[in-house]
OpenMM code with the backbone's topology and positions (N, CA, C; nanometers):
from openmm import Vec3, app, unit

residues = "MET LYS TYR SER VAL LYS LEU LEU ILE LYS SER THR ALA GLU SER GLY GLU VAL SER ILE GLU GLU SER ILE LEU MET MET ASP ALA ASP SER PHE ASP ASP ALA TYR ASP LYS ALA GLU ARG TYR VAL LYS MET SER GLY VAL CYS GLU PRO TYR VAL ASN ILE PHE GLY LYS ARG VAL ASP VAL GLU VAL VAL SER TYR ALA ASP CYS PHE ARG ILE ASP ASP ASP GLU ALA ASP GLU VAL THR GLU VAL TYR SER SER ILE ALA CYS PRO ASN ALA LYS GLN THR GLU GLU MET ILE VAL ALA VAL HIS GLU ALA SER ALA THR PRO LYS GLU ARG THR PRO PHE ARG SER MET GLU PHE ALA ASN LEU SER ASP GLU GLU LEU GLU GLU LEU LEU ARG LYS ALA LYS GLU".split()
positions = [
    Vec3(1.1337, 4.7840, 1.4991),
    Vec3(1.2111, 4.6898, 1.5789),
    Vec3(1.1902, 4.5501, 1.5210),
    Vec3(1.2907, 4.4692, 1.5333),
    Vec3(1.2804, 4.3309, 1.4872),
    Vec3(1.2431, 4.2400, 1.6052),
    Vec3(1.1617, 4.1387, 1.5732),
    Vec3(1.1212, 4.0381, 1.6708),
    Vec3(1.1357, 3.9004, 1.6081),
    Vec3(1.1540, 3.8002, 1.6921),
    Vec3(1.1465, 3.6620, 1.6445),
    Vec3(1.0389, 3.5909, 1.7255),
    Vec3(0.9649, 3.5043, 1.6577),
    Vec3(0.8598, 3.4257, 1.7217),
    Vec3(0.8924, 3.2786, 1.6989),
    Vec3(0.8942, 3.2025, 1.8083),
    Vec3(0.9226, 3.0590, 1.7989),
    Vec3(0.7920, 2.9817, 1.7924),
    Vec3(0.7806, 2.8977, 1.6893),
    Vec3(0.6636, 2.8122, 1.6711),
    Vec3(0.7031, 2.6674, 1.6958),
    Vec3(0.6101, 2.5907, 1.7455),
    Vec3(0.6258, 2.4453, 1.7510),
    Vec3(0.5246, 2.3877, 1.6540),
    Vec3(0.5742, 2.3162, 1.5544),
    Vec3(0.4904, 2.2643, 1.4463),
    Vec3(0.4920, 2.1126, 1.4506),
    Vec3(0.3736, 2.0532, 1.4599),
    Vec3(0.3603, 1.9080, 1.4685),
    Vec3(0.3227, 1.8521, 1.3317),
    Vec3(0.3989, 1.7524, 1.2878),
    Vec3(0.3679, 1.6801, 1.1642),
    Vec3(0.3338, 1.5372, 1.2015),
    Vec3(0.2203, 1.4892, 1.1532),
    Vec3(0.1762, 1.3535, 1.1814),
    Vec3(0.1555, 1.2812, 1.0495),
    Vec3(0.2371, 1.1785, 1.0257),
    Vec3(0.2252, 1.1005, 0.9023),
    Vec3(0.1116, 1.0002, 0.9177),
    Vec3(0.0525, 0.9665, 0.8058),
    Vec3(-0.0568, 0.8683, 0.8020),
    Vec3(-0.0148, 0.7371, 0.8673),
    Vec3(0.1136, 0.7061, 0.8576),
    Vec3(0.1642, 0.5817, 0.9148),
    Vec3(0.1880, 0.5910, 1.0657),
    Vec3(0.1634, 0.7096, 1.1254),
    Vec3(0.1698, 0.7229, 1.2699),
    Vec3(0.2920, 0.7962, 1.3230),
    Vec3(0.3943, 0.8182, 1.2413),
    Vec3(0.5122, 0.8895, 1.2897),
    Vec3(0.4762, 1.0347, 1.3182),
    Vec3(0.5319, 1.0877, 1.4259),
    Vec3(0.5066, 1.2259, 1.4659),
    Vec3(0.6402, 1.2962, 1.4828),
    Vec3(0.6461, 1.4208, 1.4377),
    Vec3(0.7647, 1.5023, 1.4633),
    Vec3(0.7194, 1.6395, 1.5103),
    Vec3(0.8023, 1.7019, 1.5918),
    Vec3(0.7776, 1.8381, 1.6371),
    Vec3(0.8954, 1.9221, 1.5892),
    Vec3(0.8635, 2.0224, 1.5102),
    Vec3(0.9659, 2.1116, 1.4563),
    Vec3(0.9612, 2.2433, 1.5319),
    Vec3(1.0784, 2.2933, 1.5706),
    Vec3(1.0885, 2.4279, 1.6237),
    Vec3(1.1235, 2.5172, 1.5057),
    Vec3(1.0467, 2.6217, 1.4862),
    Vec3(1.0711, 2.7148, 1.3773),
    Vec3(1.0731, 2.8549, 1.4354),
    Vec3(1.1716, 2.9340, 1.3979),
    Vec3(1.1809, 3.0705, 1.4473),
    Vec3(1.1680, 3.1650, 1.3290),
    Vec3(1.0675, 3.2514, 1.3350),
    Vec3(1.0426, 3.3508, 1.2316),
    Vec3(1.0918, 3.4856, 1.2805),
    Vec3(1.1538, 3.5634, 1.1922),
    Vec3(1.1980, 3.6973, 1.2276),
    Vec3(1.1191, 3.7981, 1.1442),
    Vec3(1.0767, 3.9069, 1.2084),
    Vec3(0.9952, 4.0058, 1.1380),
    Vec3(1.0110, 4.1425, 1.2007),
    Vec3(0.9715, 4.2456, 1.1240),
    Vec3(0.9584, 4.3801, 1.1786),
    Vec3(0.8216, 4.3876, 1.2451),
    Vec3(0.8173, 4.4394, 1.3659),
    Vec3(0.6901, 4.4519, 1.4378),
    Vec3(0.7001, 4.5690, 1.5350),
    Vec3(0.5854, 4.6175, 1.5765),
    Vec3(0.5800, 4.7303, 1.6697),
    Vec3(0.5782, 4.6872, 1.8163),
    Vec3(0.5425, 4.5587, 1.8410),
    Vec3(0.5301, 4.5099, 1.9785),
    Vec3(0.5304, 4.3574, 1.9770),
    Vec3(0.5330, 4.2975, 2.0954),
    Vec3(0.5239, 4.1521, 2.1053),
    Vec3(0.3922, 4.1028, 2.0449),
    Vec3(0.2819, 4.1714, 2.0782),
    Vec3(0.1513, 4.1314, 2.0246),
    Vec3(0.1489, 4.1402, 1.8734),
    Vec3(0.2065, 4.2462, 1.8188),
    Vec3(0.2128, 4.2628, 1.6738),
    Vec3(0.2949, 4.1498, 1.6105),
    Vec3(0.4031, 4.1116, 1.6755),
    Vec3(0.4869, 4.0023, 1.6240),
    Vec3(0.4091, 3.8707, 1.6212),
    Vec3(0.3377, 3.8390, 1.7293),
    Vec3(0.2558, 3.7170, 1.7312),
    Vec3(0.1493, 3.7211, 1.6212),
    Vec3(0.0842, 3.8373, 1.6054),
    Vec3(-0.0176, 3.8512, 1.5004),
    Vec3(0.0424, 3.8276, 1.3626),
    Vec3(0.1600, 3.8838, 1.3376),
    Vec3(0.2256, 3.8657, 1.2075),
    Vec3(0.2642, 3.7192, 1.1863),
    Vec3(0.3096, 3.6529, 1.2907),
    Vec3(0.3448, 3.5107, 1.2790),
    Vec3(0.2209, 3.4281, 1.2450),
    Vec3(0.1091, 3.4560, 1.3116),
    Vec3(-0.0154, 3.3838, 1.2829),
    Vec3(-0.0622, 3.4083, 1.1391),
    Vec3(-0.0532, 3.5329, 1.0945),
    Vec3(-0.0921, 3.5639, 0.9555),
    Vec3(0.0005, 3.4932, 0.8565),
    Vec3(0.1297, 3.4905, 0.8875),
    Vec3(0.2250, 3.4223, 0.7998),
    Vec3(0.1897, 3.2737, 0.7861),
    Vec3(0.1584, 3.2094, 0.8982),
    Vec3(0.1233, 3.0673, 0.8959),
    Vec3(0.0005, 3.0450, 0.8087),
    Vec3(-0.0998, 3.1299, 0.8226),
    Vec3(-0.2223, 3.1146, 0.7429),
    Vec3(-0.1972, 3.1385, 0.5945),
    Vec3(-0.1177, 3.2402, 0.5623),
    Vec3(-0.0966, 3.2787, 0.4223),
    Vec3(0.0044, 3.1892, 0.3505),
    Vec3(0.1020, 3.1353, 0.4227),
    Vec3(0.2123, 3.0628, 0.3593),
    Vec3(0.1811, 2.9168, 0.3287),
    Vec3(0.0782, 2.8637, 0.3898),
    Vec3(0.0472, 2.7229, 0.3686),
    Vec3(0.1322, 2.6287, 0.4519),
    Vec3(0.1964, 2.6799, 0.5551),
    Vec3(0.2803, 2.5977, 0.6422),
    Vec3(0.2048, 2.4749, 0.6925),
    Vec3(0.0767, 2.4918, 0.7201),
    Vec3(-0.0017, 2.3833, 0.7793),
    Vec3(-0.0842, 2.3045, 0.6778),
    Vec3(-0.0541, 2.3192, 0.5509),
    Vec3(-0.1238, 2.2410, 0.4491),
    Vec3(-0.0766, 2.0959, 0.4536),
    Vec3(-0.1675, 1.9997, 0.4511),
    Vec3(-0.1252, 1.8594, 0.4456),
    Vec3(-0.0534, 1.8335, 0.3131),
    Vec3(0.0346, 1.7357, 0.3154),
    Vec3(0.1060, 1.6996, 0.1934),
    Vec3(0.1289, 1.5494, 0.1918),
    Vec3(0.1725, 1.4976, 0.0789),
    Vec3(0.2046, 1.3562, 0.0645),
    Vec3(0.3567, 1.3449, 0.0611),
    Vec3(0.4118, 1.2651, 0.1537),
    Vec3(0.5572, 1.2516, 0.1573),
    Vec3(0.6063, 1.1584, 0.0474),
    Vec3(0.7358, 1.1394, 0.0418),
    Vec3(0.7957, 1.0597, -0.0651),
    Vec3(0.7519, 0.9130, -0.0605),
    Vec3(0.7003, 0.8685, 0.0533),
    Vec3(0.6529, 0.7305, 0.0662),
    Vec3(0.5053, 0.7183, 0.0278),
    Vec3(0.4466, 0.8287, -0.0176),
    Vec3(0.3065, 0.8268, -0.0567),
    Vec3(0.2101, 0.8353, 0.0598),
    Vec3(0.2584, 0.8729, 0.1763),
    Vec3(0.1739, 0.8837, 0.2959),
    Vec3(0.1362, 1.0294, 0.3202),
    Vec3(0.0108, 1.0520, 0.3537),
    Vec3(-0.0363, 1.1868, 0.3864),
    Vec3(0.0273, 1.2303, 0.5181),
    Vec3(0.0677, 1.3573, 0.5233),
    Vec3(0.1238, 1.4156, 0.6449),
    Vec3(0.0395, 1.5382, 0.6793),
    Vec3(-0.0194, 1.5374, 0.7987),
    Vec3(-0.0965, 1.6512, 0.8480),
    Vec3(-0.0058, 1.7382, 0.9335),
    Vec3(-0.0188, 1.8684, 0.9193),
    Vec3(0.0707, 1.9628, 0.9864),
    Vec3(-0.0132, 2.0653, 1.0620),
    Vec3(0.0282, 2.0957, 1.1850),
    Vec3(-0.0415, 2.1974, 1.2639),
    Vec3(0.0562, 2.2690, 1.3559),
    Vec3(0.0319, 2.3970, 1.3782),
    Vec3(0.1089, 2.4703, 1.4784),
    Vec3(0.0471, 2.4349, 1.6129),
    Vec3(0.1261, 2.3767, 1.7005),
    Vec3(0.0734, 2.3408, 1.8322),
    Vec3(0.1001, 2.4505, 1.9348),
    Vec3(0.1935, 2.5417, 1.9025),
    Vec3(0.2196, 2.6504, 1.9956),
    Vec3(0.2961, 2.7636, 1.9278),
    Vec3(0.2544, 2.8841, 1.9582),
    Vec3(0.3378, 3.0010, 1.9325),
    Vec3(0.4118, 3.0179, 2.0641),
    Vec3(0.5249, 2.9508, 2.0749),
    Vec3(0.5861, 2.9221, 2.2037),
    Vec3(0.6505, 3.0421, 2.2724),
    Vec3(0.7049, 3.1355, 2.1954),
    Vec3(0.7784, 3.2434, 2.2596),
    Vec3(0.8025, 3.3546, 2.1596),
    Vec3(0.8353, 3.4710, 2.2113),
    Vec3(0.8653, 3.5862, 2.1272),
    Vec3(0.9855, 3.6570, 2.1888),
    Vec3(1.0719, 3.7088, 2.1023),
    Vec3(1.1954, 3.7703, 2.1481),
    Vec3(1.2198, 3.8978, 2.0690),
    Vec3(1.2448, 4.0077, 2.1384),
    Vec3(1.2778, 4.1342, 2.0710),
    Vec3(1.4257, 4.1347, 2.0374),
    Vec3(1.4567, 4.1715, 1.9152),
    Vec3(1.5951, 4.1691, 1.8679),
    Vec3(1.6489, 4.3114, 1.8659),
    Vec3(1.7612, 4.3307, 1.9304),
    Vec3(1.8267, 4.4613, 1.9280),
    Vec3(1.9058, 4.4714, 1.7986),
    Vec3(1.8447, 4.5286, 1.6967),
    Vec3(1.9081, 4.5342, 1.5653),
    Vec3(1.9911, 4.6597, 1.5437),
    Vec3(2.0078, 4.7392, 1.6473),
    Vec3(2.0858, 4.8612, 1.6302),
    Vec3(2.2315, 4.8440, 1.6739),
    Vec3(2.2688, 4.7247, 1.7125),
    Vec3(2.4068, 4.7000, 1.7522),
    Vec3(2.4938, 4.6870, 1.6284),
    Vec3(2.6184, 4.7302, 1.6395),
    Vec3(2.7108, 4.7268, 1.5259),
    Vec3(2.7988, 4.6024, 1.5283),
    Vec3(2.7625, 4.5033, 1.6072),
    Vec3(2.8430, 4.3814, 1.6162),
    Vec3(2.8262, 4.2951, 1.4920),
    Vec3(2.9210, 4.2047, 1.4735),
    Vec3(2.9118, 4.1094, 1.3635),
    Vec3(2.8055, 4.0043, 1.3903),
    Vec3(2.7715, 3.9832, 1.5160),
    Vec3(2.6752, 3.8799, 1.5546),
    Vec3(2.5553, 3.9464, 1.6211),
    Vec3(2.4366, 3.9035, 1.5817),
    Vec3(2.3139, 3.9543, 1.6421),
    Vec3(2.2377, 3.8376, 1.7024),
    Vec3(2.2024, 3.8490, 1.8282),
    Vec3(2.1237, 3.7459, 1.8937),
    Vec3(1.9812, 3.7535, 1.8407),
    Vec3(1.9312, 3.6448, 1.7823),
    Vec3(1.7963, 3.6459, 1.7277),
    Vec3(1.6962, 3.5737, 1.8168),
    Vec3(1.7440, 3.4986, 1.9140),
    Vec3(1.6513, 3.4320, 2.0040),
    Vec3(1.7247, 3.3921, 2.1315),
    Vec3(1.6534, 3.3969, 2.2414),
    Vec3(1.7065, 3.3534, 2.3697),
    Vec3(1.5889, 3.3082, 2.4547),
    Vec3(1.6130, 3.2097, 2.5392),
    Vec3(1.5088, 3.1617, 2.6281),
    Vec3(1.5719, 3.1337, 2.7638),
    Vec3(1.5031, 3.1673, 2.8695),
    Vec3(1.5567, 3.1487, 3.0037),
    Vec3(1.4679, 3.0506, 3.0786),
    Vec3(1.5301, 2.9502, 3.1383),
    Vec3(1.4583, 2.8551, 3.2236),
    Vec3(1.5120, 2.8701, 3.3649),
    Vec3(1.4234, 2.8814, 3.4604),
    Vec3(1.4639, 2.8982, 3.5999),
    Vec3(1.4408, 2.7682, 3.6768),
    Vec3(1.5455, 2.7146, 3.7368),
    Vec3(1.5286, 2.5930, 3.8170),
    Vec3(1.4314, 2.6164, 3.9321),
    Vec3(1.3591, 2.5093, 3.9682),
    Vec3(1.2692, 2.5162, 4.0833),
    Vec3(1.2643, 2.3774, 4.1460),
    Vec3(1.1693, 2.3552, 4.2343),
    Vec3(1.1630, 2.2283, 4.3059),
    Vec3(1.1391, 2.1099, 4.2123),
    Vec3(1.0638, 2.1298, 4.1046),
    Vec3(1.0329, 2.0196, 4.0137),
    Vec3(1.1313, 2.0098, 3.8982),
    Vec3(1.1930, 2.1205, 3.8603),
    Vec3(1.2873, 2.1223, 3.7489),
    Vec3(1.4210, 2.1728, 3.7999),
    Vec3(1.5122, 2.0821, 3.8243),
    Vec3(1.6430, 2.1221, 3.8744),
    Vec3(1.7292, 2.1743, 3.7606),
    Vec3(1.8374, 2.2391, 3.7980),
    Vec3(1.9324, 2.2889, 3.6980),
    Vec3(1.9838, 2.1738, 3.6122),
    Vec3(2.0130, 2.0606, 3.6757),
    Vec3(2.0644, 1.9440, 3.6035),
    Vec3(1.9633, 1.8927, 3.5014),
    Vec3(1.8346, 1.8936, 3.5389),
    Vec3(1.7301, 1.8477, 3.4462),
    Vec3(1.7206, 1.9410, 3.3256),
    Vec3(1.7248, 2.0709, 3.3493),
    Vec3(1.7161, 2.1683, 3.2403),
    Vec3(1.8333, 2.1516, 3.1452),
    Vec3(1.9529, 2.1405, 3.1986),
    Vec3(2.0724, 2.1241, 3.1153),
    Vec3(2.0654, 1.9921, 3.0389),
    Vec3(2.0222, 1.8854, 3.1048),
    Vec3(2.0146, 1.7549, 3.0392),
    Vec3(1.9188, 1.7571, 2.9202),
    Vec3(1.8060, 1.8229, 2.9349),
    Vec3(1.7089, 1.8313, 2.8252),
    Vec3(1.7709, 1.9050, 2.7069),
    Vec3(1.8373, 2.0153, 2.7332),
    Vec3(1.8968, 2.0921, 2.6246),
    Vec3(2.0142, 2.0187, 2.5613),
    Vec3(2.0944, 1.9514, 2.6420),
    Vec3(2.2059, 1.8756, 2.5858),
    Vec3(2.1560, 1.7585, 2.5033),
    Vec3(2.0516, 1.6918, 2.5504),
    Vec3(1.9987, 1.5766, 2.4778),
    Vec3(1.9443, 1.6179, 2.3419),
    Vec3(1.8815, 1.7344, 2.3345),
    Vec3(1.8237, 1.7764, 2.2074),
    Vec3(1.9244, 1.8481, 2.1186),
    Vec3(2.0479, 1.8595, 2.1647),
    Vec3(2.1481, 1.9319, 2.0876),
    Vec3(2.2361, 1.8395, 2.0036),
    Vec3(2.2120, 1.7087, 2.0106),
    Vec3(2.2936, 1.6204, 1.9287),
    Vec3(2.2538, 1.6360, 1.7829),
    Vec3(2.3488, 1.6213, 1.6918),
    Vec3(2.3152, 1.6383, 1.5497),
    Vec3(2.2017, 1.5479, 1.5040),
    Vec3(2.1981, 1.4236, 1.5513),
    Vec3(2.0927, 1.3319, 1.5090),
    Vec3(1.9555, 1.3826, 1.5525),
    Vec3(1.9459, 1.4303, 1.6755),
    Vec3(1.8173, 1.4779, 1.7254),
    Vec3(1.7779, 1.6115, 1.6637),
    Vec3(1.8743, 1.6880, 1.6162),
    Vec3(1.8418, 1.8141, 1.5512),
    Vec3(1.7979, 1.7937, 1.4070),
    Vec3(1.8263, 1.6782, 1.3519),
    Vec3(1.7884, 1.6519, 1.2138),
    Vec3(1.6372, 1.6451, 1.2055),
    Vec3(1.5768, 1.7235, 1.1164),
    Vec3(1.4314, 1.7197, 1.1063),
    Vec3(1.3805, 1.5804, 1.0716),
    Vec3(1.2624, 1.5482, 1.1207),
    Vec3(1.2000, 1.4180, 1.0980),
    Vec3(1.1974, 1.3824, 0.9506),
    Vec3(1.1703, 1.4802, 0.8653),
    Vec3(1.1609, 1.4519, 0.7224),
    Vec3(1.2918, 1.3946, 0.6696),
    Vec3(1.4048, 1.4391, 0.7233),
    Vec3(1.5333, 1.3867, 0.6780),
    Vec3(1.5659, 1.2536, 0.7441),
    Vec3(1.5218, 1.2366, 0.8688),
    Vec3(1.5525, 1.1132, 0.9413),
    Vec3(1.4897, 0.9921, 0.8735),
    Vec3(1.3804, 1.0137, 0.7987),
    Vec3(1.3166, 0.9033, 0.7271),
    Vec3(1.4150, 0.8362, 0.6311),
    Vec3(1.5131, 0.9123, 0.5853),
    Vec3(1.6037, 0.8642, 0.4822),
    Vec3(1.7421, 0.8286, 0.5350),
    Vec3(1.7648, 0.8424, 0.6640),
    Vec3(1.8981, 0.8281, 0.7217),
    Vec3(1.9615, 0.6916, 0.6963),
    Vec3(1.8836, 0.5855, 0.6958),
    Vec3(1.9400, 0.4512, 0.6823),
    Vec3(1.9267, 0.3929, 0.5428),
    Vec3(1.8861, 0.4743, 0.4460),
    Vec3(1.8698, 0.4247, 0.3102),
    Vec3(2.0005, 0.4365, 0.2331),
    Vec3(2.0234, 0.3411, 0.1442),
    Vec3(2.1414, 0.3468, 0.0580),
    Vec3(2.1183, 0.4506, -0.0513),
    Vec3(2.2250, 0.4869, -0.1222),
    Vec3(2.2122, 0.5811, -0.2331),
    Vec3(2.1159, 0.5284, -0.3390),
    Vec3(2.1226, 0.3986, -0.3639),
    Vec3(2.0347, 0.3380, -0.4644),
    Vec3(1.8882, 0.3474, -0.4220),
    Vec3(1.8610, 0.3217, -0.2939),
    Vec3(1.7236, 0.3307, -0.2438),
    Vec3(1.6717, 0.4750, -0.2515),
    Vec3(1.7584, 0.5716, -0.2197),
    Vec3(1.7185, 0.7116, -0.2301),
    Vec3(1.6886, 0.7494, -0.3746),
    Vec3(1.7735, 0.7061, -0.4659),
    Vec3(1.7509, 0.7357, -0.6076),
    Vec3(1.6198, 0.6746, -0.6560),
    Vec3(1.5892, 0.5531, -0.6125),
    Vec3(1.4640, 0.4875, -0.6511),
    Vec3(1.3430, 0.5639, -0.5978),
    Vec3(1.3496, 0.6097, -0.4724),
    Vec3(1.2399, 0.6882, -0.4149),
    Vec3(1.2210, 0.8191, -0.4916),
    Vec3(1.3303, 0.8852, -0.5245),
    Vec3(1.3214, 1.0087, -0.6010),
    Vec3(1.2635, 0.9865, -0.7389),
    Vec3(1.3033, 0.8770, -0.8025),
    Vec3(1.2490, 0.8433, -0.9352),
    Vec3(1.0992, 0.8230, -0.9256),
    Vec3(1.0546, 0.7461, -0.8253),
    Vec3(0.9107, 0.7198, -0.8083),
    Vec3(0.8330, 0.8492, -0.7773),
    Vec3(0.8964, 0.9376, -0.6995),
    Vec3(0.8293, 1.0621, -0.6641),
    Vec3(0.8077, 1.1507, -0.7864),
    Vec3(0.8965, 1.1407, -0.8854),
    Vec3(0.8859, 1.2232, -1.0058),
    Vec3(0.7823, 1.1679, -1.1036),
    Vec3(0.7452, 1.0421, -1.0894),
    Vec3(0.6488, 0.9791, -1.1823),
    Vec3(0.5083, 1.0327, -1.1630),
] * unit.nanometer
topology = app.Topology()
chain = topology.addChain("A")
for resn in residues:
    res = topology.addResidue(resn, chain)
    for name in ("N", "CA", "C"):
        topology.addAtom(name, app.Element.getBySymbol(name[0]), res)
């Protein structure tokens, strides 16, 4: 059976900027527990959490802050589309339906979906980007 595991990955740049990335991994697994175990092993083996130096020369530390959710994928359907992840939020006294929808709508704008690493470059001219790339290659 196929499963997907959603991770929340925090990147903290030396200069203080923080980003949270949602990452969804898909894998073959025998159970939810097996899927979580495989996701944890993947993170350890792949170097996802290795610190790196960004294009500005600043160290960026990376950590998984949550293995947030797991979803079993029905891969035996013959449809053209396969649902790989779904999450259900239930309104209650503290979280109304309007609040839940507002949070999802707010995070669905293209600008907010752009990963932090790309947002660093959003306001740079082509010349500034080329200069940064040249310096990064040196």
